[in-house]
N, C-alpha and C positions, 0 to 999 in steps of 0.2 A: 522318389516322389515328392513334388515341390510343394510348399504348403503358401497357400493365399493368406490376405491380411487378417480374412477372418479365422484362420487357424485351422481352416478346411483342407485336407490333402486334393490336391491336384495330379492326375496320371500325366505325365511326361509325353507329350506326343511325339510317333516318330516322323522322322523326315515327313515322308510322303503324305501323312494325317497332317502336319503342321503346312506342307503347301496347298492341301487342298483346303484347308482352313481359311488361308490367304487368298486363293482363291475364288473361294465362296464369299468371302466380304465385297472381296473388288466387284464381283456378278453384282450383288445389289447396289453399293454406290454406283457404277460406272450404268447400272439402269436407270439410276434417278437422276444423276445430272451429267451432261454432256462431258467427254473426255476432259477439257483443260478446267472443269470445276474439280476434276476429284483430287484431290492432293494423298499423296503415299503416307503420308503422316496419319489420316484419317483411318487409312487402312491399319495402319501398325497399333493404333490408339483402340479400334476396336475389337481388334486381335487378342489385342493383350500382349504384343512383344514390342520389344525397341525397333527403331527405325533402323537400326543396325543389321538384324535380323532378318528384317524383309528384305535389307538388300543382298543381304547373303545368298536368298532364294531369287531374286530379282536383281538385276545389275541397276534398274530404272524403270519409269513409269512404262515408258513404250516398250518394253520387255513384259513386263507387269498385265498390260492388258491384252499385247500381244499373246499371253500364256491364257487369259481368260478369254479371249475367242478362238483360242485352237481348241479348247478344252471342251466348251459347247459344240464347236464343231465335230469335233470328235463323238461325241454322245449323240447328235443328231445322226450321224452317217451310222453308227452300230445299232440303233433302234430302228432304222429305215431300211438296214441291210437288204438286198433283195434274197430271194429264196429261189435257187437254181430249179428251175422245172415247172413251177409254178406259174400260171399267168398272169399278166400284167393286170389283170382287171381285177382279180383276187389279191394280189399283190397292193396295190393302189388302196383298196379298203382298209386290211390288215396295217401296210404302211403309215397312212395317213391318222387310224386312231392310234400307234404308236407314237407318230410326232405330236398328234394332240394333248396326247399325254406327258409327253415331256413338256410340250410348252406349258399346259397348267403345273406340274410339278415344279418345274424351275423357269418359272415366271423371270426372275430375276436375272438370271443366265441369260436367255433369250433375248430378252431388249438389250441387254448389255453387248450382245452379238451384234443384234443389228444396229446398234449405236455407231459401231465400230465406223460403217460408211461415211458417216457424219465428221469424224475426228480428221483435225485439220492435218493429223500426221500422217502422211503420205505411205511411210512405211507401214503404219496402224492398216492403213485403208487396202494397204497390199495383202496382208495378212486375211484382212475382210475376205477380199477377193477371190485369193485363193479356196479356202474355204466355202464360197459360192459355187465356184468352178468344179471341186469335188462332189460338191451335192448334182450339180449337172450332169458331171462323167456317170454317176452313179446311176440316174435316172434312164439317161441314154443308153448304159449297157446295160438296163433290163429289158427296155424298148426293143433294142438288137437283138437280143435272145429271144426275143417272145415269138410266136408264129403269125398273131396275127397282126402286130406293131411291126416288125421288122422288116416286113416289105414296104411298109408307109415310111419307116426313118430313112428305108433306101432310095425312094422313089420322091420323096418331096423334100428339097434341102431347107424348107422353111421348118421342119421340125424342131432342129436344135435351138432356133429361135424362137419358138413357140414354148419349148421346155424352159429357158430362162425366163421370158414372161410370165410364165404359168409357176414360176417360185418366187418372182417377184410381187405375184398375185396373193399367193398361200401366206407371205410373209404379212403383207397389207391386212389380209382379212384376218390372221391370227393376231397382229399387235390390236386390233379394233375389238376383236373377240377378249383378251386381256384388260383391256379399256371398259369392258361392261358391255359390248352389245347383248343385246337380247336371246342370245341364240345357245342352244345347249349343244353338245361336244358333236352328237351325230348330225346336227344340222350344219354344223362348220365341216364337217368329215364330207358329207354329201355334196355338198357347195363345192368344194375343193374339187372332188372326186369329179363332176360333169363338168367343171372348166378345163380339165385336161383332158378327159375325152371327148368334150368336144373341140378341142382343136384339133385331136389325133384323128377323130372321124369324118371320110368322107361325106 
């Protein structure tokens, strides 16, 4: 056990716990400021670790931000993973509920994730775009396996573009919601669900 300046015992964090702590701090800072305005020294100071220890986990700021983006992407994918055999219409409601719960509970991480596309660093932007592509593939796979929407996917080549546009729409709605738009979670969910079903239904 380590001891802080006040004489209180502090539990030493495991490697995974420390990494998670650093990523959580990074998510908050990157959600509040553009990529170029966040300094590794800030992260280390807030987390109460040396800059050298942070570099032990992440070689540079680019790798650190990429890890923040990947962490948030993996969370979103897990929370919205399709359930085999359940109709897309039912999954859409449940998936959006889970997604919005994540957005609300992890607002800093969500905003940080979507700041990545505005980062000047091309490597960071590639990480973000790969994450969006994973979300797109997950939705398209669920549509393809659905008896109602599978035939639509096959007969309408614009469906893939529509899903991509819907992801952008949902992101914009959620970011406005976090800024204080006067809508309840159910209203946001229904708005996003109608938007997707509207482009998929003839």
